[in-house]
C-alpha angles and dihedrals in degrees: 000000000000132000094265095048090056089059103257116185126227113279096213116113112262094013121109100168124125114273124238104183137029120213132181110272094233092059090048094050088047090064091055100250116146110230133180122235131022114248134131094259130044122203118216131188127230098264094053093049093047092051091046092054092050090052092049093052090053090051093049091048091056093044089053092048091056090061100040117106120229 
């Protein structure tokens, strides 16, 4: 059984929802999220992952625009 199947909660400060995905802590800290605890894996809930994907898309869009020729 994995961490998620055992019913792990989201590790972000102020969030107590059920986790749906576990990521390495170094990747999560690189995005700027504040997490509680210091283990190898960090469990995140659906809302946090969804918002993270939206932010990543915006960042990628601006990065691509920097290199496009007009």
